[in-house]
N, CA, C, O and CB atoms as a CASP TS submission, in Angstrom:
PFRMAT TS
TARGET T0000
AUTHOR 0000-0000-0000
METHOD Language model
MODEL 1
PARENT N/A
ATOM      1  N   UNK     1       0.852  -1.180   0.000  1.00  0.00           N
ATOM      2  CA  UNK     1       0.000   0.000   0.000  1.00  0.00           C
ATOM      3  C   UNK     1       0.893   1.237   0.000  1.00  0.00           C
ATOM      4  O   UNK     1       1.790   1.361   0.834  1.00  0.00           O
ATOM      5  CB  UNK     1      -0.966   0.002   1.228  1.00  0.00           C
ATOM      6  N   UNK     2       0.646   2.145  -0.931  1.00  0.00           N
ATOM      7  CA  UNK     2       1.483   3.337  -1.007  1.00  0.00           C
ATOM      8  C   UNK     2       1.031   4.386   0.017  1.00  0.00           C
ATOM      9  O   UNK     2      -0.006   4.234   0.662  1.00  0.00           O
ATOM     10  CB  UNK     2       1.444   3.926  -2.430  1.00  0.00           C
ATOM     11  N   UNK     3       1.811   5.427   0.151  1.00  0.00           N
ATOM     12  CA  UNK     3       1.583   6.448   1.173  1.00  0.00           C
ATOM     13  C   UNK     3       0.246   7.155   0.986  1.00  0.00           C
ATOM     14  O   UNK     3      -0.460   7.420   1.959  1.00  0.00           O
ATOM     15  CB  UNK     3       2.708   7.467   1.153  1.00  0.00           C
ATOM     16  N   UNK     4      -0.102   7.459  -0.256  1.00  0.00           N
ATOM     17  CA  UNK     4      -1.361   8.162  -0.514  1.00  0.00           C
ATOM     18  C   UNK     4      -2.554   7.312  -0.082  1.00  0.00           C
ATOM     19  O   UNK     4      -3.487   7.824   0.535  1.00  0.00           O
ATOM     20  CB  UNK     4      -1.480   8.526  -2.007  1.00  0.00           C
ATOM     21  N   UNK     5      -2.530   6.043  -0.397  1.00  0.00           N
ATOM     22  CA  UNK     5      -3.627   5.153  -0.012  1.00  0.00           C
ATOM     23  C   UNK     5      -3.710   5.010   1.505  1.00  0.00           C
ATOM     24  O   UNK     5      -4.804   4.955   2.068  1.00  0.00           O
ATOM     25  CB  UNK     5      -3.450   3.774  -0.660  1.00  0.00           C
ATOM     26  N   UNK     6      -2.560   4.952   2.162  1.00  0.00           N
ATOM     27  CA  UNK     6      -2.559   4.859   3.624  1.00  0.00           C
ATOM     28  C   UNK     6      -3.110   6.139   4.248  1.00  0.00           C
ATOM     29  O   UNK     6      -3.857   6.078   5.224  1.00  0.00           O
ATOM     30  CB  UNK     6      -1.136   4.584   4.146  1.00  0.00           C
ATOM     31  N   UNK     7      -2.747   7.302   3.690  1.00  0.00           N
ATOM     32  CA  UNK     7      -3.248   8.577   4.203  1.00  0.00           C
ATOM     33  C   UNK     7      -4.754   8.673   4.013  1.00  0.00           C
ATOM     34  O   UNK     7      -5.460   9.152   4.900  1.00  0.00           O
ATOM     35  CB  UNK     7      -2.548   9.755   3.508  1.00  0.00           C
ATOM     36  N   UNK     8      -5.251   8.228   2.877  1.00  0.00           N
ATOM     37  CA  UNK     8      -6.695   8.240   2.639  1.00  0.00           C
ATOM     38  C   UNK     8      -7.420   7.302   3.597  1.00  0.00           C
ATOM     39  O   UNK     8      -8.519   7.613   4.059  1.00  0.00           O
ATOM     40  CB  UNK     8      -6.999   7.847   1.191  1.00  0.00           C
ATOM     41  N   UNK     9      -6.814   6.163   3.895  1.00  0.00           N
ATOM     42  CA  UNK     9      -7.415   5.227   4.843  1.00  0.00           C
ATOM     43  C   UNK     9      -7.472   5.835   6.243  1.00  0.00           C
ATOM     44  O   UNK     9      -8.455   5.646   6.961  1.00  0.00           O
ATOM     45  CB  UNK     9      -6.626   3.907   4.869  1.00  0.00           C
ATOM     46  N   UNK    10      -6.437   6.555   6.632  1.00  0.00           N
ATOM     47  CA  UNK    10      -6.416   7.230   7.935  1.00  0.00           C
ATOM     48  C   UNK    10      -7.531   8.259   8.004  1.00  0.00           C
ATOM     49  O   UNK    10      -8.272   8.315   8.985  1.00  0.00           O
ATOM     50  CB  UNK    10      -5.048   7.905   8.186  1.00  0.00           C
ATOM     51  N   UNK    11      -7.651   9.078   6.954  1.00  0.00           N
ATOM     52  CA  UNK    11      -8.694  10.101   6.934  1.00  0.00           C
ATOM     53  C   UNK    11     -10.077   9.461   6.981  1.00  0.00           C
ATOM     54  O   UNK    11     -10.953   9.912   7.720  1.00  0.00           O
ATOM     55  CB  UNK    11      -8.559  10.984   5.683  1.00  0.00           C
ATOM     56  N   UNK    12     -10.266   8.420   6.196  1.00  0.00           N
ATOM     57  CA  UNK    12     -11.568   7.755   6.145  1.00  0.00           C
ATOM     58  C   UNK    12     -11.953   7.190   7.504  1.00  0.00           C
ATOM     59  O   UNK    12     -13.106   7.298   7.924  1.00  0.00           O
ATOM     60  CB  UNK    12     -11.556   6.639   5.100  1.00  0.00           C
ATOM     61  N   UNK    13     -10.976   6.581   8.200  1.00  0.00           N
ATOM     62  CA  UNK    13     -11.243   6.009   9.517  1.00  0.00           C
ATOM     63  C   UNK    13     -11.698   7.084  10.502  1.00  0.00           C
ATOM     64  O   UNK    13     -12.698   6.906  11.198  1.00  0.00           O
ATOM     65  CB  UNK    13      -9.996   5.299  10.051  1.00  0.00           C
ATOM     66  N   UNK    14     -10.969   8.197  10.562  1.00  0.00           N
ATOM     67  CA  UNK    14     -11.308   9.256  11.506  1.00  0.00           C
ATOM     68  C   UNK    14     -12.587   9.986  11.107  1.00  0.00           C
ATOM     69  O   UNK    14     -13.361  10.394  11.973  1.00  0.00           O
ATOM     70  CB  UNK    14     -10.162  10.245  11.612  1.00  0.00           C
ATOM     71  N   UNK    15     -12.813  10.153   9.820  1.00  0.00           N
ATOM     72  CA  UNK    15     -14.012  10.840   9.358  1.00  0.00           C
ATOM     73  C   UNK    15     -15.264  10.026   9.692  1.00  0.00           C
ATOM     74  O   UNK    15     -16.282  10.589  10.094  1.00  0.00           O
ATOM     75  CB  UNK    15     -13.930  11.099   7.845  1.00  0.00           C
ATOM     76  N   UNK    16     -15.191   8.711   9.526  1.00  0.00           N
ATOM     77  CA  UNK    16     -16.334   7.862   9.872  1.00  0.00           C
ATOM     78  C   UNK    16     -16.620   7.907  11.371  1.00  0.00           C
ATOM     79  O   UNK    16     -17.782   7.915  11.778  1.00  0.00           O
ATOM     80  CB  UNK    16     -16.078   6.414   9.429  1.00  0.00           C
ATOM     81  N   UNK    17     -15.579   7.935  12.189  1.00  0.00           N
ATOM     82  CA  UNK    17     -15.775   8.050  13.634  1.00  0.00           C
ATOM     83  C   UNK    17     -16.414   9.389  13.971  1.00  0.00           C
ATOM     84  O   UNK    17     -17.297   9.465  14.825  1.00  0.00           O
ATOM     85  CB  UNK    17     -14.436   7.890  14.383  1.00  0.00           C
ATOM     86  N   UNK    18     -15.966  10.443  13.298  1.00  0.00           N
ATOM     87  CA  UNK    18     -16.503  11.773  13.552  1.00  0.00           C
ATOM     88  C   UNK    18     -17.965  11.861  13.117  1.00  0.00           C
ATOM     89  O   UNK    18     -18.782  12.462  13.814  1.00  0.00           O
ATOM     90  CB  UNK    18     -15.667  12.834  12.825  1.00  0.00           C
ATOM     91  N   UNK    19     -18.295  11.269  11.978  1.00  0.00           N
ATOM     92  CA  UNK    19     -19.672  11.299  11.496  1.00  0.00           C
ATOM     93  C   UNK    19     -20.622  10.536  12.418  1.00  0.00           C
ATOM     94  O   UNK    19     -21.781  10.923  12.561  1.00  0.00           O
ATOM     95  CB  UNK    19     -19.742  10.722  10.094  1.00  0.00           C
ATOM     96  N   UNK    20     -20.158   9.482  13.032  1.00  0.00           N
ATOM     97  CA  UNK    20     -21.018   8.673  13.885  1.00  0.00           C
ATOM     98  C   UNK    20     -21.161   9.235  15.300  1.00  0.00           C
ATOM     99  O   UNK    20     -21.936   8.704  16.095  1.00  0.00           O
ATOM    100  CB  UNK    20     -20.484   7.271  13.953  1.00  0.00           C
ATOM    101  N   UNK    21     -20.429  10.294  15.623  1.00  0.00           N
ATOM    102  CA  UNK    21     -20.488  10.898  16.954  1.00  0.00           C
ATOM    103  C   UNK    21     -21.714  11.809  17.042  1.00  0.00           C
ATOM    104  O   UNK    21     -21.768  12.826  16.351  1.00  0.00           O
ATOM    105  CB  UNK    21     -19.182  11.697  17.262  1.00  0.00           C
ATOM    106  N   UNK    22     -22.695  11.468  17.872  1.00  0.00           N
ATOM    107  CA  UNK    22     -23.893  12.318  17.953  1.00  0.00           C
ATOM    108  C   UNK    22     -23.630  13.649  18.652  1.00  0.00           C
ATOM    109  O   UNK    22     -24.408  14.591  18.499  1.00  0.00           O
ATOM    110  CB  UNK    22     -25.001  11.581  18.680  1.00  0.00           C
ATOM    111  N   UNK    23     -22.554  13.735  19.410  1.00  0.00           N
ATOM    112  CA  UNK    23     -22.239  14.964  20.138  1.00  0.00           C
ATOM    113  C   UNK    23     -21.920  16.125  19.186  1.00  0.00           C
ATOM    114  O   UNK    23     -22.078  17.289  19.554  1.00  0.00           O
ATOM    115  CB  UNK    23     -21.058  14.725  21.082  1.00  0.00           C
ATOM    116  N   UNK    24     -21.473  15.810  17.969  1.00  0.00           N
ATOM    117  CA  UNK    24     -21.066  16.867  17.039  1.00  0.00           C
ATOM    118  C   UNK    24     -22.239  17.704  16.555  1.00  0.00           C
ATOM    119  O   UNK    24     -22.043  18.830  16.099  1.00  0.00           O
ATOM    120  CB  UNK    24     -20.356  16.263  15.850  1.00  0.00           C
ATOM    121  N   UNK    25     -23.463  17.172  16.645  1.00  0.00           N
ATOM    122  CA  UNK    25     -24.621  17.879  16.127  1.00  0.00           C
ATOM    123  C   UNK    25     -25.406  18.641  17.190  1.00  0.00           C
ATOM    124  O   UNK    25     -26.508  19.117  16.919  1.00  0.00           O
ATOM    125  CB  UNK    25     -25.522  16.915  15.447  1.00  0.00           C
ATOM    126  N   UNK    26     -24.852  18.761  18.399  1.00  0.00           N
ATOM    127  CA  UNK    26     -25.566  19.474  19.465  1.00  0.00           C
ATOM    128  C   UNK    26     -25.693  20.959  19.169  1.00  0.00           C
ATOM    129  O   UNK    26     -26.763  21.543  19.338  1.00  0.00           O
ATOM    130  CB  UNK    26     -24.858  19.279  20.796  1.00  0.00           C
ATOM    131  N   UNK    27     -24.604  21.565  18.728  1.00  0.00           N
ATOM    132  CA  UNK    27     -24.640  22.983  18.357  1.00  0.00           C
ATOM    133  C   UNK    27     -23.442  23.275  17.456  1.00  0.00           C
ATOM    134  O   UNK    27     -22.618  22.394  17.209  1.00  0.00           O
ATOM    135  CB  UNK    27     -24.627  23.908  19.630  1.00  0.00           C
ATOM    136  N   UNK    28     -23.348  24.485  16.977  1.00  0.00           N
ATOM    137  CA  UNK    28     -22.269  24.851  16.066  1.00  0.00           C
ATOM    138  C   UNK    28     -20.893  24.756  16.691  1.00  0.00           C
ATOM    139  O   UNK    28     -19.928  24.360  16.036  1.00  0.00           O
ATOM    140  CB  UNK    28     -22.483  26.234  15.563  1.00  0.00           C
ATOM    141  N   UNK    29     -20.806  25.120  17.962  1.00  0.00           N
ATOM    142  CA  UNK    29     -19.511  25.053  18.638  1.00  0.00           C
ATOM    143  C   UNK    29     -19.023  23.611  18.730  1.00  0.00           C
ATOM    144  O   UNK    29     -17.858  23.330  18.448  1.00  0.00           O
ATOM    145  CB  UNK    29     -19.604  25.671  20.042  1.00  0.00           C
ATOM    146  N   UNK    30     -19.907  22.697  19.124  1.00  0.00           N
ATOM    147  CA  UNK    30     -19.531  21.278  19.223  1.00  0.00           C
ATOM    148  C   UNK    30     -19.144  20.728  17.864  1.00  0.00           C
ATOM    149  O   UNK    30     -18.198  19.947  17.756  1.00  0.00           O
ATOM    150  CB  UNK    30     -20.682  20.448  19.815  1.00  0.00           C
ATOM    151  N   UNK    31     -19.865  21.126  16.825  1.00  0.00           N
ATOM    152  CA  UNK    31     -19.574  20.654  15.467  1.00  0.00           C
ATOM    153  C   UNK    31     -18.152  21.047  15.081  1.00  0.00           C
ATOM    154  O   UNK    31     -17.359  20.216  14.638  1.00  0.00           O
ATOM    155  CB  UNK    31     -20.596  21.233  14.446  1.00  0.00           C
ATOM    156  N   UNK    32     -17.848  22.331  15.258  1.00  0.00           N
ATOM    157  CA  UNK    32     -16.516  22.815  14.882  1.00  0.00           C
ATOM    158  C   UNK    32     -15.429  22.246  15.784  1.00  0.00           C
ATOM    159  O   UNK    32     -14.348  21.904  15.305  1.00  0.00           O
ATOM    160  CB  UNK    32     -16.477  24.335  14.930  1.00  0.00           C
ATOM    161  N   UNK    33     -15.697  22.141  17.064  1.00  0.00           N
ATOM    162  CA  UNK    33     -14.715  21.621  18.010  1.00  0.00           C
ATOM    163  C   UNK    33     -14.370  20.165  17.714  1.00  0.00           C
ATOM    164  O   UNK    33     -13.196  19.792  17.721  1.00  0.00           O
ATOM    165  CB  UNK    33     -15.236  21.754  19.435  1.00  0.00           C
ATOM    166  N   UNK    34     -15.372  19.350  17.458  1.00  0.00           N
ATOM    167  CA  UNK    34     -15.100  17.949  17.163  1.00  0.00           C
ATOM    168  C   UNK    34     -14.418  17.786  15.811  1.00  0.00           C
ATOM    169  O   UNK    34     -13.601  16.883  15.632  1.00  0.00           O
ATOM    170  CB  UNK    34     -16.391  17.144  17.195  1.00  0.00           C
ATOM    171  N   UNK    35     -14.751  18.659  14.854  1.00  0.00           N
ATOM    172  CA  UNK    35     -14.104  18.602  13.544  1.00  0.00           C
ATOM    173  C   UNK    35     -12.614  18.942  13.666  1.00  0.00           C
ATOM    174  O   UNK    35     -11.768  18.265  13.081  1.00  0.00           O
ATOM    175  CB  UNK    35     -14.797  19.570  12.557  1.00  0.00           C
ATOM    176  N   UNK    36     -12.305  19.977  14.415  1.00  0.00           N
ATOM    177  CA  UNK    36     -10.908  20.371  14.610  1.00  0.00           C
ATOM    178  C   UNK    36     -10.137  19.271  15.314  1.00  0.00           C
ATOM    179  O   UNK    36      -8.997  18.979  14.951  1.00  0.00           O
ATOM    180  CB  UNK    36     -10.820  21.675  15.414  1.00  0.00           C
ATOM    181  N   UNK    37     -10.741  18.664  16.308  1.00  0.00           N
ATOM    182  CA  UNK    37     -10.092  17.568  17.026  1.00  0.00           C
ATOM    183  C   UNK    37      -9.808  16.395  16.090  1.00  0.00           C
ATOM    184  O   UNK    37      -8.731  15.801  16.141  1.00  0.00           O
ATOM    185  CB  UNK    37     -10.966  17.108  18.203  1.00  0.00           C
ATOM    186  N   UNK    38     -10.777  16.064  15.238  1.00  0.00           N
ATOM    187  CA  UNK    38     -10.604  14.967  14.289  1.00  0.00           C
ATOM    188  C   UNK    38      -9.486  15.286  13.300  1.00  0.00           C
ATOM    189  O   UNK    38      -8.662  14.420  13.003  1.00  0.00           O
ATOM    190  CB  UNK    38     -11.920  14.688  13.538  1.00  0.00           C
ATOM    191  N   UNK    39      -9.446  16.503  12.790  1.00  0.00           N
ATOM    192  CA  UNK    39      -8.425  16.868  11.816  1.00  0.00           C
ATOM    193  C   UNK    39      -7.031  16.895  12.433  1.00  0.00           C
ATOM    194  O   UNK    39      -6.057  16.569  11.755  1.00  0.00           O
ATOM    195  CB  UNK    39      -8.744  18.219  11.210  1.00  0.00           C
ATOM    196  N   UNK    40      -6.915  17.272  13.694  1.00  0.00           N
ATOM    197  CA  UNK    40      -5.615  17.237  14.366  1.00  0.00           C
ATOM    198  C   UNK    40      -5.086  15.811  14.459  1.00  0.00           C
ATOM    199  O   UNK    40      -3.893  15.575  14.271  1.00  0.00           O
ATOM    200  CB  UNK    40      -5.718  17.851  15.768  1.00  0.00           C
ATOM    201  N   UNK    41      -5.966  14.865  14.747  1.00  0.00           N
ATOM    202  CA  UNK    41      -5.558  13.460  14.790  1.00  0.00           C
ATOM    203  C   UNK    41      -5.110  12.977  13.412  1.00  0.00           C
ATOM    204  O   UNK    41      -4.107  12.276  13.279  1.00  0.00           O
ATOM    205  CB  UNK    41      -6.709  12.583  15.308  1.00  0.00           C
ATOM    206  N   UNK    42      -5.876  13.368  12.385  1.00  0.00           N
ATOM    207  CA  UNK    42      -5.535  12.976  11.014  1.00  0.00           C
ATOM    208  C   UNK    42      -4.185  13.565  10.620  1.00  0.00           C
ATOM    209  O   UNK    42      -3.333  12.867  10.071  1.00  0.00           O
ATOM    210  CB  UNK    42      -6.632  13.435  10.021  1.00  0.00           C
ATOM    211  N   UNK    43      -3.994  14.851  10.902  1.00  0.00           N
ATOM    212  CA  UNK    43      -2.728  15.510  10.559  1.00  0.00           C
ATOM    213  C   UNK    43      -1.548  14.834  11.236  1.00  0.00           C
ATOM    214  O   UNK    43      -0.512  14.614  10.607  1.00  0.00           O
ATOM    215  CB  UNK    43      -2.772  16.985  10.949  1.00  0.00           C
ATOM    216  N   UNK    44      -1.695  14.504  12.508  1.00  0.00           N
ATOM    217  CA  UNK    44      -0.609  13.868  13.256  1.00  0.00           C
ATOM    218  C   UNK    44      -0.255  12.505  12.663  1.00  0.00           C
ATOM    219  O   UNK    44       0.923  12.188  12.494  1.00  0.00           O
ATOM    220  CB  UNK    44      -0.999  13.713  14.733  1.00  0.00           C
ATOM    221  N   UNK    45      -1.268  11.702  12.347  1.00  0.00           N
ATOM    222  CA  UNK    45      -1.007  10.367  11.814  1.00  0.00           C
ATOM    223  C   UNK    45      -0.426  10.417  10.407  1.00  0.00           C
ATOM    224  O   UNK    45       0.448   9.619  10.069  1.00  0.00           O
ATOM    225  CB  UNK    45      -2.281   9.549  11.813  1.00  0.00           C
ATOM    226  N   UNK    46      -0.907  11.350   9.581  1.00  0.00           N
ATOM    227  CA  UNK    46      -0.385  11.465   8.216  1.00  0.00           C
ATOM    228  C   UNK    46       1.055  11.980   8.247  1.00  0.00           C
ATOM    229  O   UNK    46       1.891  11.523   7.468  1.00  0.00           O
ATOM    230  CB  UNK    46      -1.281  12.407   7.363  1.00  0.00           C
ATOM    231  N   UNK    47       1.347  12.912   9.125  1.00  0.00           N
ATOM    232  CA  UNK    47       2.720  13.393   9.264  1.00  0.00           C
ATOM    233  C   UNK    47       3.642  12.267   9.700  1.00  0.00           C
ATOM    234  O   UNK    47       4.732  12.115   9.149  1.00  0.00           O
ATOM    235  CB  UNK    47       2.787  14.551  10.266  1.00  0.00           C
ATOM    236  N   UNK    48       3.227  11.483  10.672  1.00  0.00           N
ATOM    237  CA  UNK    48       4.038  10.352  11.133  1.00  0.00           C
ATOM    238  C   UNK    48       4.232   9.341  10.017  1.00  0.00           C
ATOM    239  O   UNK    48       5.305   8.752   9.885  1.00  0.00           O
ATOM    240  CB  UNK    48       3.387   9.677  12.347  1.00  0.00           C
ATOM    241  N   UNK    49       3.201   9.141   9.216  1.00  0.00           N
ATOM    242  CA  UNK    49       3.292   8.217   8.086  1.00  0.00           C
ATOM    243  C   UNK    49       4.310   8.711   7.059  1.00  0.00           C
ATOM    244  O   UNK    49       5.099   7.924   6.536  1.00  0.00           O
ATOM    245  CB  UNK    49       1.916   8.041   7.424  1.00  0.00           C
ATOM    246  N   UNK    50       4.292  10.003   6.774  1.00  0.00           N
ATOM    247  CA  UNK    50       5.194  10.532   5.749  1.00  0.00           C
ATOM    248  C   UNK    50       6.638  10.610   6.234  1.00  0.00           C
ATOM    249  O   UNK    50       7.565  10.493   5.432  1.00  0.00           O
ATOM    250  CB  UNK    50       4.730  11.908   5.308  1.00  0.00           C
ATOM    251  N   UNK    51       6.838  10.805   7.530  1.00  0.00           N
ATOM    252  CA  UNK    51       8.188  10.917   8.080  1.00  0.00           C
ATOM    253  C   UNK    51       8.807   9.541   8.300  1.00  0.00           C
ATOM    254  O   UNK    51      10.003   9.349   8.080  1.00  0.00           O
ATOM    255  CB  UNK    51       8.164  11.701   9.397  1.00  0.00           C
ATOM    256  N   UNK    52       8.002   8.602   8.729  1.00  0.00           N
ATOM    257  CA  UNK    52       8.510   7.275   9.041  1.00  0.00           C
ATOM    258  C   UNK    52       8.887   7.188  10.502  1.00  0.00           C
ATOM    259  O   UNK    52       8.602   8.096  11.283  1.00  0.00           O
ATOM    260  CB  UNK    52       9.709   6.933   8.163  1.00  0.00           C
ATOM    261  N   UNK    53       9.518   6.109  10.863  1.00  0.00           N
ATOM    262  CA  UNK    53       9.904   5.932  12.259  1.00  0.00           C
ATOM    263  C   UNK    53      11.281   6.534  12.500  1.00  0.00           C
ATOM    264  O   UNK    53      12.161   6.482  11.642  1.00  0.00           O
ATOM    265  CB  UNK    53       9.893   4.440  12.644  1.00  0.00           C
ATOM    266  N   UNK    54      11.441   7.094  13.663  1.00  0.00           N
ATOM    267  CA  UNK    54      12.725   7.686  14.034  1.00  0.00           C
ATOM    268  C   UNK    54      13.684   6.576  14.460  1.00  0.00           C
ATOM    269  O   UNK    54      13.258   5.612  15.097  1.00  0.00           O
ATOM    270  CB  UNK    54      12.548   8.735  15.176  1.00  0.00           C
ATOM    271  N   UNK    55      14.962   6.691  14.125  1.00  0.00           N
ATOM    272  CA  UNK    55      15.918   5.664  14.557  1.00  0.00           C
ATOM    273  C   UNK    55      16.104   5.719  16.070  1.00  0.00           C
ATOM    274  O   UNK    55      16.038   6.789  16.677  1.00  0.00           O
ATOM    275  CB  UNK    55      17.280   5.845  13.842  1.00  0.00           C
ATOM    276  N   UNK    56      16.334   4.572  16.660  1.00  0.00           N
ATOM    277  CA  UNK    56      16.519   4.492  18.113  1.00  0.00           C
ATOM    278  C   UNK    56      17.908   4.976  18.528  1.00  0.00           C
ATOM    279  O   UNK    56      18.069   5.558  19.601  1.00  0.00           O
ATOM    280  CB  UNK    56      16.303   3.053  18.597  1.00  0.00           C
ATOM    281  N   UNK    57      18.906   4.739  17.684  1.00  0.00           N
ATOM    282  CA  UNK    57      20.271   5.137  17.988  1.00  0.00           C
ATOM    283  C   UNK    57      20.485   6.576  17.540  1.00  0.00           C
ATOM    284  O   UNK    57      20.228   6.895  16.379  1.00  0.00           O
ATOM    285  CB  UNK    57      21.288   4.192  17.308  1.00  0.00           C
ATOM    286  N   UNK    58      20.946   7.449  18.423  1.00  0.00           N
ATOM    287  CA  UNK    58      21.110   8.855  18.079  1.00  0.00           C
ATOM    288  C   UNK    58      22.160   9.073  16.993  1.00  0.00           C
ATOM    289  O   UNK    58      22.137  10.105  16.323  1.00  0.00           O
ATOM    290  CB  UNK    58      21.481   9.642  19.311  1.00  0.00           C
ATOM    291  N   UNK    59      23.076   8.130  16.804  1.00  0.00           N
ATOM    292  CA  UNK    59      24.106   8.296  15.791  1.00  0.00           C
ATOM    293  C   UNK    59      23.648   7.876  14.396  1.00  0.00           C
ATOM    294  O   UNK    59      24.299   8.218  13.408  1.00  0.00           O
ATOM    295  CB  UNK    59      25.323   7.509  16.177  1.00  0.00           C
ATOM    296  N   UNK    60      22.551   7.149  14.300  1.00  0.00           N
ATOM    297  CA  UNK    60      22.075   6.705  12.999  1.00  0.00           C
ATOM    298  C   UNK    60      21.615   7.869  12.135  1.00  0.00           C
ATOM    299  O   UNK    60      21.754   7.814  10.913  1.00  0.00           O
ATOM    300  CB  UNK    60      20.947   5.715  13.170  1.00  0.00           C
ATOM    301  N   UNK    61      21.076   8.916  12.734  1.00  0.00           N
ATOM    302  CA  UNK    61      20.598  10.043  11.955  1.00  0.00           C
ATOM    303  C   UNK    61      21.756  10.864  11.368  1.00  0.00           C
ATOM    304  O   UNK    61      21.531  11.699  10.492  1.00  0.00           O
ATOM    305  CB  UNK    61      19.713  10.927  12.819  1.00  0.00           C
ATOM    306  N   UNK    62      22.977  10.639  11.836  1.00  0.00           N
ATOM    307  CA  UNK    62      24.136  11.396  11.365  1.00  0.00           C
ATOM    308  C   UNK    62      24.831  10.725  10.185  1.00  0.00           C
ATOM    309  O   UNK    62      25.867  11.211   9.731  1.00  0.00           O
ATOM    310  CB  UNK    62      25.122  11.582  12.496  1.00  0.00           C
ATOM    311  N   UNK    63      24.290   9.631   9.682  1.00  0.00           N
ATOM    312  CA  UNK    63      24.937   8.897   8.609  1.00  0.00           C
ATOM    313  C   UNK    63      24.560   9.419   7.227  1.00  0.00           C
ATOM    314  O   UNK    63      24.487   8.636   6.281  1.00  0.00           O
ATOM    315  CB  UNK    63      24.592   7.442   8.711  1.00  0.00           C
ATOM    316  N   UNK    64      24.325  10.691   7.090  1.00  0.00           N
ATOM    317  CA  UNK    64      24.000  11.237   5.771  1.00  0.00           C
ATOM    318  C   UNK    64      25.289  11.685   5.101  1.00  0.00           C
ATOM    319  O   UNK    64      26.299  11.947   5.755  1.00  0.00           O
ATOM    320  CB  UNK    64      22.987  12.423   5.879  1.00  0.00           C
ATOM    321  N   UNK    65      25.223  11.763   3.779  1.00  0.00           N
ATOM    322  CA  UNK    65      26.404  12.206   3.020  1.00  0.00           C
ATOM    323  C   UNK    65      26.568  13.715   3.184  1.00  0.00           C
ATOM    324  O   UNK    65      25.576  14.444   3.196  1.00  0.00           O
ATOM    325  CB  UNK    65      26.276  11.828   1.503  1.00  0.00           C
ATOM    326  N   UNK    66      27.790  14.187   3.309  1.00  0.00           N
ATOM    327  CA  UNK    66      27.987  15.643   3.439  1.00  0.00           C
ATOM    328  C   UNK    66      27.709  16.350   2.128  1.00  0.00           C
ATOM    329  O   UNK    66      27.852  15.767   1.054  1.00  0.00           O
ATOM    330  CB  UNK    66      29.415  15.958   3.904  1.00  0.00           C
ATOM    331  N   UNK    67      27.316  17.594   2.219  1.00  0.00           N
ATOM    332  CA  UNK    67      27.038  18.403   1.035  1.00  0.00           C
ATOM    333  C   UNK    67      28.380  18.930   0.502  1.00  0.00           C
ATOM    334  O   UNK    67      28.967  19.846   1.079  1.00  0.00           O
ATOM    335  CB  UNK    67      26.041  19.590   1.368  1.00  0.00           C
ATOM    336  N   UNK    68      28.853  18.348  -0.595  1.00  0.00           N
ATOM    337  CA  UNK    68      30.166  18.699  -1.136  1.00  0.00           C
ATOM    338  C   UNK    68      30.117  19.822  -2.169  1.00  0.00           C
ATOM    339  O   UNK    68      31.159  20.237  -2.676  1.00  0.00           O
ATOM    340  CB  UNK    68      30.795  17.485  -1.755  1.00  0.00           C
ATOM    341  N   UNK    69      28.920  20.318  -2.487  1.00  0.00           N
ATOM    342  CA  UNK    69      28.799  21.342  -3.511  1.00  0.00           C
ATOM    343  C   UNK    69      28.937  22.752  -2.962  1.00  0.00           C
ATOM    344  O   UNK    69      28.726  23.704  -3.714  1.00  0.00           O
ATOM    345  CB  UNK    69      27.488  21.204  -4.207  1.00  0.00           C
ATOM    346  N   UNK    70      29.265  22.929  -1.750  1.00  0.00           N
ATOM    347  CA  UNK    70      29.377  24.274  -1.167  1.00  0.00           C
ATOM    348  C   UNK    70      30.592  24.991  -1.623  1.00  0.00           C
ATOM    349  O   UNK    70      30.824  26.131  -1.220  1.00  0.00           O
ATOM    350  CB  UNK    70      29.386  24.208   0.316  1.00  0.00           C
TER
END
């Protein structure tokens, strides 16, 4: 599964949960508040998906090639 499909699956999962929440339809404030909360969760998961997992060893992130074109 590619990144775009995984991101769409994440959004779909959270959107369905948000749609099924009866609390969101109590008033305009609740609607907007629950929507913002849902989108923050989606943003966090999609960002983590695009970045990948962080290495456990602090020295692993330093193994990049130096920029020799300076």
